[in-house]
Structures are given as C-alpha cells and as structure tokens.
Residue, then its C-alpha position, 0 to 999 in steps of 0.5 A: m558819182v554817176e546819177d541816172g546814166k549822166r556824165q558817163g561819157s568823156d564828151q561832157g565837161p565838168p559840172t556847173e556851179a548850178d549843178l553842184d549847188a542843186r546837189r548840195r541842197a538835195l544832200e542837205s535836205k536828206l541829211a536834215a530829214y535823217e537827223q530829224q528822224r534820228t532825234s525823234g527816235t523813229a527809224p530811218v526811211g526804209q528801215a524798220a527797228v530790228e529786234p535781235s533774234g532768239l539765237v543772238k539773245l542766246f549767245r549774249f546770255s551764254a557769253d555773259f555767264v561763261s565770261g564770269v566763270i572764266a574770269g573767276a577761274l583765271i583769277g583763282w589760278l593766278v592766286d594759286r600760282f603766286a600765293g601757293t594756295r593750290p587748289w583753294g584759290l581756284i575753288v573759291f574764285l571759280l565759285l565766285g565766278f559762277a555766282t557772278g555769271i548767274y548774276n550777269l545772266v539774270k541782269s541780261a534777262q531782265r534787260a531783255n524783258r524790258g526791251g532794252 
C-alpha cells in the first residue's frame, strides 16, 4: 500500500517493525471508531443515511405486485396442465395471485410509510 508517495522507489528497504506496528494501531483505532458508529446506529464518517428514491420505491412496489400475479398464473397453469381442469385452475389462481399482489403492495406501502 502506498501512502503519501512513500516507498515508491526500490531504493528503500522493507518497513520496520515500528512502522508496521504504527500502521496496525492506526487501523485498529479506525476499526474501533467504525464499529462504535455501526452499533450506535449512526452513519459512518463521510456517509449520510441514504433514503431510496421515488423510482426505486416504484420498482419495488411494482415487483411486489407483479410477482404475486405471475406466481398465481404459473401455479394455475400447472394445476390445469396436470389436473386437466383447463381453464379453471388458471382463472382461480390468477385471481388469487392478483389478491396476493394487492396484499404485498399494501404491506410494502405501509413499510415505506413507517420508514423501514
């Protein structure tokens, strides 16, 4: 690791024990400060808590809804395919998937309003 232009040339020898010990102590103090910030719930130095943008929330909501509908349609298609109940399995499970998608969407919206 190059620090402040030191040790770039090949004319300098390997670091001494004192240099390595000083670097180890500095790293330990930085790690201790970071660990204290992490356990106290504050953001690390130089980093602010990042709130997801509106577009990220939109994609999360749409994925929650669409995943329920697709899962219901897939289960309904499989039921129709193996049970021979065409098209009732697809219709019933597509409606159940739609209801599940709405439920997931409401839960995600409530979670977003709570801030978590």
